[in-house]
LUMKOLDREN-588695 format. One record per residue (C-alpha): chain; residue number from 1; x, y, z. Coordinates in nm, 3 decimals. Example, Ala and Ser with C-alpha at 12.3 -4.5 7.8 and 13.67 -1.06 7.14 Angstrom:
# LUMKOLDREN-588695
+-------+------+---------+---------+---------+
! chain ! resi !       x !       y !       z !
+-------+------+---------+---------+---------+
!     A !    1 !   1.230 !  -0.450 !   0.780 !
!     A !    2 !   1.367 !  -0.106 !   0.714 !
+-------+------+---------+---------+---------+
***
This chain:
# LUMKOLDREN-588695
+-------+------+---------+---------+---------+
! chain ! resi !       x !       y !       z !
+-------+------+---------+---------+---------+
!     A !    1 !   7.897 !  -6.929 !   0.332 !
!     A !    2 !   8.213 !  -7.139 !   0.366 !
!     A !    3 !   8.201 !  -7.489 !   0.222 !
!     A !    4 !   8.447 !  -7.773 !   0.280 !
!     A !    5 !   8.613 !  -7.705 !  -0.053 !
!     A !    6 !   8.985 !  -7.715 !   0.028 !
!     A !    7 !   9.161 !  -7.597 !  -0.288 !
!     A !    8 !   8.868 !  -7.689 !  -0.513 !
!     A !    9 !   8.646 !  -7.425 !  -0.672 !
!     A !   10 !   8.288 !  -7.474 !  -0.557 !
!     A !   11 !   8.174 !  -7.122 !  -0.638 !
!     A !   12 !   7.881 !  -7.271 !  -0.828 !
!     A !   13 !   7.718 !  -7.365 !  -0.498 !
!     A !   14 !   7.451 !  -7.115 !  -0.386 !
!     A !   15 !   7.565 !  -6.826 !  -0.169 !
!     A !   16 !   7.414 !  -6.782 !   0.174 !
!     A !   17 !   7.390 !  -6.457 !   0.366 !
!     A !   18 !   7.526 !  -6.441 !   0.719 !
!     A !   19 !   7.306 !  -6.409 !   1.025 !
!     A !   20 !   7.098 !  -6.224 !   1.119 !
!     A !   21 !   6.893 !  -6.309 !   0.810 !
!     A !   22 !   6.559 !  -6.180 !   0.688 !
!     A !   23 !   6.503 !  -6.475 !   0.456 !
!     A !   24 !   6.628 !  -6.835 !   0.424 !
!     A !   25 !   6.536 !  -6.866 !   0.790 !
!     A !   26 !   6.550 !  -7.212 !   0.945 !
!     A !   27 !   6.363 !  -7.290 !   1.265 !
!     A !   28 !   6.442 !  -7.619 !   1.439 !
!     A !   29 !   6.210 !  -7.794 !   1.685 !
!     A !   30 !   6.371 !  -7.903 !   2.011 !
!     A !   31 !   6.126 !  -8.140 !   2.183 !
!     A !   32 !   6.352 !  -8.222 !   2.476 !
!     A !   33 !   6.716 !  -8.249 !   2.371 !
!     A !   34 !   6.966 !  -8.305 !   2.648 !
!     A !   35 !   7.241 !  -8.050 !   2.694 !
!     A !   36 !   7.488 !  -8.292 !   2.535 !
!     A !   37 !   7.258 !  -8.343 !   2.237 !
!     A !   38 !   7.217 !  -7.966 !   2.207 !
!     A !   39 !   7.596 !  -7.925 !   2.208 !
!     A !   40 !   7.625 !  -8.183 !   1.929 !
!     A !   41 !   7.353 !  -8.004 !   1.732 !
!     A !   42 !   7.527 !  -7.668 !   1.763 !
!     A !   43 !   7.860 !  -7.819 !   1.656 !
!     A !   44 !   7.719 !  -7.903 !   1.313 !
!     A !   45 !   7.408 !  -7.689 !   1.276 !
!     A !   46 !   7.460 !  -7.349 !   1.439 !
!     A !   47 !   7.557 !  -7.184 !   1.110 !
!     A !   48 !   7.234 !  -7.308 !   0.948 !
!     A !   49 !   6.983 !  -7.249 !   1.230 !
!     A !   50 !   6.827 !  -6.911 !   1.303 !
!     A !   51 !   6.567 !  -7.004 !   1.565 !
!     A !   52 !   6.519 !  -7.308 !   1.784 !
!     A !   53 !   6.177 !  -7.366 !   1.937 !
!     A !   54 !   6.155 !  -7.546 !   2.270 !
!     A !   55 !   5.836 !  -7.717 !   2.162 !
!     A !   56 !   5.497 !  -7.715 !   2.330 !
!     A !   57 !   5.539 !  -7.663 !   2.706 !
!     A !   58 !   5.863 !  -7.859 !   2.738 !
!     A !   59 !   6.053 !  -7.555 !   2.868 !
!     A !   60 !   5.888 !  -7.599 !   3.208 !
!     A !   61 !   6.007 !  -7.959 !   3.250 !
!     A !   62 !   6.343 !  -7.961 !   3.068 !
!     A !   63 !   6.635 !  -8.031 !   3.304 !
!     A !   64 !   6.922 !  -7.784 !   3.275 !
!     A !   65 !   6.715 !  -7.536 !   3.074 !
!     A !   66 !   6.926 !  -7.226 !   3.161 !
!     A !   67 !   7.243 !  -7.398 !   3.039 !
!     A !   68 !   7.077 !  -7.500 !   2.715 !
!     A !   69 !   6.939 !  -7.152 !   2.650 !
!     A !   70 !   7.284 !  -7.006 !   2.715 !
!     A !   71 !   7.442 !  -7.258 !   2.476 !
!     A !   72 !   7.201 !  -7.172 !   2.195 !
!     A !   73 !   7.247 !  -6.799 !   2.234 !
!     A !   74 !   7.628 !  -6.825 !   2.251 !
!     A !   75 !   7.610 !  -7.027 !   1.930 !
!     A !   76 !   7.423 !  -6.749 !   1.750 !
!     A !   77 !   7.085 !  -6.926 !   1.756 !
!     A !   78 !   6.780 !  -6.762 !   1.913 !
!     A !   79 !   6.575 !  -6.998 !   2.133 !
!     A !   80 !   6.211 !  -6.942 !   2.216 !
!     A !   81 !   5.932 !  -7.127 !   2.393 !
!     A !   82 !   5.653 !  -7.306 !   2.209 !
!     A !   83 !   5.325 !  -7.129 !   2.150 !
!     A !   84 !   5.137 !  -7.384 !   2.359 !
!     A !   85 !   5.314 !  -7.260 !   2.672 !
!     A !   86 !   5.219 !  -6.903 !   2.584 !
!     A !   87 !   4.854 !  -7.008 !   2.541 !
!     A !   88 !   4.851 !  -7.184 !   2.880 !
!     A !   89 !   4.963 !  -6.865 !   3.054 !
!     A !   90 !   4.705 !  -6.659 !   2.862 !
!     A !   91 !   4.429 !  -6.906 !   2.949 !
!     A !   92 !   4.526 !  -6.874 !   3.316 !
!     A !   93 !   4.528 !  -6.492 !   3.283 !
!     A !   94 !   4.900 !  -6.485 !   3.370 !
!     A !   95 !   5.045 !  -6.300 !   3.072 !
!     A !   96 !   5.249 !  -6.067 !   3.295 !
!     A !   97 !   5.397 !  -6.370 !   3.470 !
!     A !   98 !   5.485 !  -6.520 !   3.132 !
!     A !   99 !   5.669 !  -6.205 !   3.027 !
!     A !  100 !   5.860 !  -6.214 !   3.355 !
!     A !  101 !   5.945 !  -6.580 !   3.299 !
!     A !  102 !   6.087 !  -6.490 !   2.957 !
!     A !  103 !   6.302 !  -6.217 !   3.110 !
!     A !  104 !   6.431 !  -6.443 !   3.386 !
!     A !  105 !   6.511 !  -6.714 !   3.127 !
!     A !  106 !   6.702 !  -6.476 !   2.900 !
!     A !  107 !   6.454 !  -6.529 !   2.617 !
!     A !  108 !   6.413 !  -6.236 !   2.378 !
!     A !  109 !   6.190 !  -6.402 !   2.116 !
!     A !  110 !   5.829 !  -6.490 !   2.191 !
!     A !  111 !   5.576 !  -6.690 !   1.991 !
!     A !  112 !   5.219 !  -6.565 !   2.007 !
!     A !  113 !   4.973 !  -6.830 !   1.894 !
!     A !  114 !   4.612 !  -6.938 !   1.936 !
!     A !  115 !   4.619 !  -7.285 !   1.781 !
!     A !  116 !   4.490 !  -7.464 !   2.092 !
!     A !  117 !   4.318 !  -7.186 !   2.287 !
!     A !  118 !   4.082 !  -6.931 !   2.135 !
!     A !  119 !   4.224 !  -6.599 !   2.250 !
!     A !  120 !   4.012 !  -6.382 !   2.024 !
!     A !  121 !   4.142 !  -6.167 !   1.740 !
!     A !  122 !   4.135 !  -5.831 !   1.917 !
!     A !  123 !   4.313 !  -5.967 !   2.225 !
!     A !  124 !   4.575 !  -6.151 !   2.019 !
!     A !  125 !   4.660 !  -5.838 !   1.822 !
!     A !  126 !   4.675 !  -5.636 !   2.143 !
!     A !  127 !   4.914 !  -5.890 !   2.298 !
!     A !  128 !   5.138 !  -5.881 !   1.989 !
!     A !  129 !   5.148 !  -5.502 !   2.003 !
!     A !  130 !   5.231 !  -5.503 !   2.375 !
!     A !  131 !   5.499 !  -5.775 !   2.365 !
!     A !  132 !   5.662 !  -5.630 !   2.052 !
!     A !  133 !   5.765 !  -5.327 !   2.256 !
!     A !  134 !   6.011 !  -5.548 !   2.448 !
!     A !  135 !   6.049 !  -5.880 !   2.262 !
!     A !  136 !   6.090 !  -6.002 !   1.907 !
!     A !  137 !   5.746 !  -6.143 !   1.829 !
!     A !  138 !   5.680 !  -6.429 !   1.591 !
!     A !  139 !   5.310 !  -6.507 !   1.570 !
!     A !  140 !   5.148 !  -6.822 !   1.444 !
!     A !  141 !   4.838 !  -6.844 !   1.227 !
!     A !  142 !   4.630 !  -7.159 !   1.193 !
!     A !  143 !   4.460 !  -7.411 !   1.417 !
!     A !  144 !   4.597 !  -7.737 !   1.554 !
!     A !  145 !   4.244 !  -7.879 !   1.524 !
!     A !  146 !   4.218 !  -8.058 !   1.188 !
!     A !  147 !   3.844 !  -7.985 !   1.180 !
!     A !  148 !   3.900 !  -7.607 !   1.182 !
!     A !  149 !   3.940 !  -7.461 !   0.834 !
!     A !  150 !   4.002 !  -7.100 !   0.735 !
!     A !  151 !   3.923 !  -6.940 !   0.403 !
!     A !  152 !   4.205 !  -6.791 !   0.200 !
!     A !  153 !   4.084 !  -6.442 !   0.290 !
!     A !  154 !   4.087 !  -6.530 !   0.660 !
!     A !  155 !   4.446 !  -6.653 !   0.633 !
!     A !  156 !   4.550 !  -6.335 !   0.451 !
!     A !  157 !   4.368 !  -6.105 !   0.692 !
!     A !  158 !   4.507 !  -6.272 !   1.003 !
!     A !  159 !   4.865 !  -6.277 !   0.876 !
!     A !  160 !   4.850 !  -5.917 !   0.754 !
!     A !  161 !   4.698 !  -5.790 !   1.079 !
!     A !  162 !   4.959 !  -5.968 !   1.291 !
!     A !  163 !   5.248 !  -5.832 !   1.087 !
!     A !  164 !   5.102 !  -5.484 !   1.120 !
!     A !  165 !   5.060 !  -5.534 !   1.496 !
!     A !  166 !   5.433 !  -5.601 !   1.538 !
!     A !  167 !   5.520 !  -5.958 !   1.443 !
!     A !  168 !   5.849 !  -5.981 !   1.254 !
!     A !  169 !   5.733 !  -6.305 !   1.089 !
!     A !  170 !   5.417 !  -6.513 !   1.088 !
!     A !  171 !   5.430 !  -6.890 !   1.114 !
!     A !  172 !   5.194 !  -7.087 !   0.893 !
!     A !  173 !   5.065 !  -7.375 !   1.106 !
!     A !  174 !   5.120 !  -7.735 !   1.001 !
!     A !  175 !   5.195 !  -7.887 !   1.346 !
!     A !  176 !   5.496 !  -8.107 !   1.413 !
!     A !  177 !   5.309 !  -8.381 !   1.227 !
!     A !  178 !   5.271 !  -8.172 !   0.910 !
!     A !  179 !   4.907 !  -8.273 !   0.863 !
!     A !  180 !   4.702 !  -7.960 !   0.937 !
!     A !  181 !   4.682 !  -7.593 !   0.835 !
!     A !  182 !   4.884 !  -7.539 !   0.517 !
!     A !  183 !   4.919 !  -7.916 !   0.474 !
!     A !  184 !   4.655 !  -8.173 !   0.394 !
!     A !  185 !   4.580 !  -8.473 !   0.616 !
!     A !  186 !   4.799 !  -8.693 !   0.395 !
!     A !  187 !   5.095 !  -8.461 !   0.452 !
!     A !  188 !   5.089 !  -8.300 !   0.107 !
!     A !  189 !   5.121 !  -7.922 !   0.083 !
!     A !  190 !   4.809 !  -7.722 !  -0.002 !
!     A !  191 !   4.952 !  -7.582 !  -0.324 !
!     A !  192 !   4.673 !  -7.334 !  -0.393 !
!     A !  193 !   4.676 !  -7.191 !  -0.039 !
!     A !  194 !   5.055 !  -7.156 !  -0.017 !
!     A !  195 !   5.081 !  -6.996 !  -0.360 !
!     A !  196 !   4.811 !  -6.744 !  -0.276 !
!     A !  197 !   4.961 !  -6.656 !   0.063 !
!     A !  198 !   5.306 !  -6.617 !  -0.093 !
!     A !  199 !   5.166 !  -6.364 !  -0.338 !
!     A !  200 !   4.930 !  -6.172 !  -0.112 !
!     A !  201 !   5.121 !  -6.173 !   0.219 !
!     A !  202 !   5.474 !  -6.217 !   0.084 !
!     A !  203 !   5.670 !  -6.539 !   0.121 !
!     A !  204 !   5.950 !  -6.342 !   0.290 !
!     A !  205 !   5.712 !  -6.262 !   0.579 !
!     A !  206 !   5.610 !  -6.623 !   0.643 !
!     A !  207 !   5.782 !  -6.917 !   0.813 !
!     A !  208 !   5.622 !  -7.231 !   0.672 !
!     A !  209 !   5.608 !  -7.529 !   0.907 !
!     A !  210 !   5.742 !  -7.826 !   0.711 !
!     A !  211 !   5.862 !  -8.115 !   0.930 !
!     A !  212 !   5.861 !  -8.372 !   0.650 !
!     A !  213 !   6.136 !  -8.399 !   0.387 !
!     A !  214 !   5.886 !  -8.413 !   0.100 !
!     A !  215 !   5.724 !  -8.092 !   0.226 !
!     A !  216 !   6.062 !  -7.921 !   0.259 !
!     A !  217 !   6.159 !  -8.021 !  -0.095 !
!     A !  218 !   5.823 !  -7.896 !  -0.226 !
!     A !  219 !   5.871 !  -7.551 !  -0.070 !
!     A !  220 !   6.231 !  -7.521 !  -0.190 !
!     A !  221 !   6.141 !  -7.627 !  -0.544 !
!     A !  222 !   5.836 !  -7.399 !  -0.563 !
!     A !  223 !   5.946 !  -7.093 !  -0.360 !
!     A !  224 !   6.324 !  -7.119 !  -0.396 !
!     A !  225 !   6.612 !  -7.212 !  -0.164 !
!     A !  226 !   6.573 !  -6.891 !   0.040 !
!     A !  227 !   6.224 !  -6.986 !   0.163 !
!     A !  228 !   6.171 !  -6.966 !   0.542 !
!     A !  229 !   6.097 !  -7.311 !   0.688 !
!     A !  230 !   6.026 !  -7.435 !   1.039 !
!     A !  231 !   5.978 !  -7.743 !   1.257 !
!     A !  232 !   6.292 !  -7.902 !   1.115 !
!     A !  233 !   6.408 !  -8.203 !   1.319 !
!     A !  234 !   6.745 !  -8.153 !   1.493 !
!     A !  235 !   6.893 !  -8.472 !   1.350 !
!     A !  236 !   6.803 !  -8.361 !   0.997 !
!     A !  237 !   6.964 !  -8.016 !   0.993 !
!     A !  238 !   7.260 !  -8.099 !   0.766 !
!     A !  239 !   7.043 !  -8.312 !   0.538 !
!     A !  240 !   6.794 !  -8.024 !   0.525 !
!     A !  241 !   7.067 !  -7.776 !   0.432 !
!     A !  242 !   7.167 !  -8.016 !   0.153 !
!     A !  243 !   6.811 !  -7.976 !   0.020 !
!     A !  244 !   6.853 !  -7.597 !   0.020 !
!     A !  245 !   7.178 !  -7.631 !  -0.174 !
!     A !  246 !   7.053 !  -7.875 !  -0.437 !
!     A !  247 !   7.275 !  -8.149 !  -0.299 !
!     A !  248 !   6.996 !  -8.408 !  -0.280 !
!     A !  249 !   6.800 !  -8.570 !  -0.557 !
!     A !  250 !   6.478 !  -8.398 !  -0.445 !
!     A !  251 !   6.622 !  -8.052 !  -0.529 !
!     A !  252 !   6.900 !  -8.152 !  -0.771 !
!     A !  253 !   6.755 !  -7.933 !  -1.045 !
!     A !  254 !   6.850 !  -7.619 !  -0.850 !
!     A !  255 !   7.213 !  -7.668 !  -0.956 !
!     A !  256 !   7.142 !  -7.737 !  -1.323 !
!     A !  257 !   7.208 !  -7.466 !  -1.584 !
!     A !  258 !   6.913 !  -7.251 !  -1.689 !
+-------+------+---------+---------+---------+
***
């Protein structure tokens, strides 16, 4: 990682591996950026961002989508469509059409989720296995319904099964609001659940949704600066990277001796 150091020695700053990365993954949520906004984002954030999710079903109504996808890919960032769009196509029994839409759009990463539509475990695993033969699959575990709660064993089983079926990473649901799934309704992180999943599934296999700065700081302080985090706001990407590097008060202790 190259810092703006000039002739100064900043070797004490944490090192960062180049892309493609298997950990320290950052996923940004694009909820409708214009092409100009996307260009601005890439000018400062491309080196930090691994994936950019075109949230929900916005891909279908975003003007200039092909140009934006091309921009992201040329910048070394992999775009993909939100899981809600995938679920809509599945609900309409149009999975083959969805795969064709991905090909036509130049999308090589696909999110497989069931947070809004109950696909069924066997079908979801079968879809992951099928899509993984052609695409890079990232699957999401957890419900968008705040009244749906899974036991720890259910979380572990679902994540493990989906990784075995072909997902390269599993996303732990928290929504763009950060108030469901691995997070409590007040936005705090479910410490016990996250700690257990980190141990039993492997933190390196999970992308934790953490849209709020306090959540991001919690994950970095508890799981380390190389933790995989998602749903980062585009306008916060440099500030978020500062958290990873211990350059904000919330994670300042990362740079202290011992």
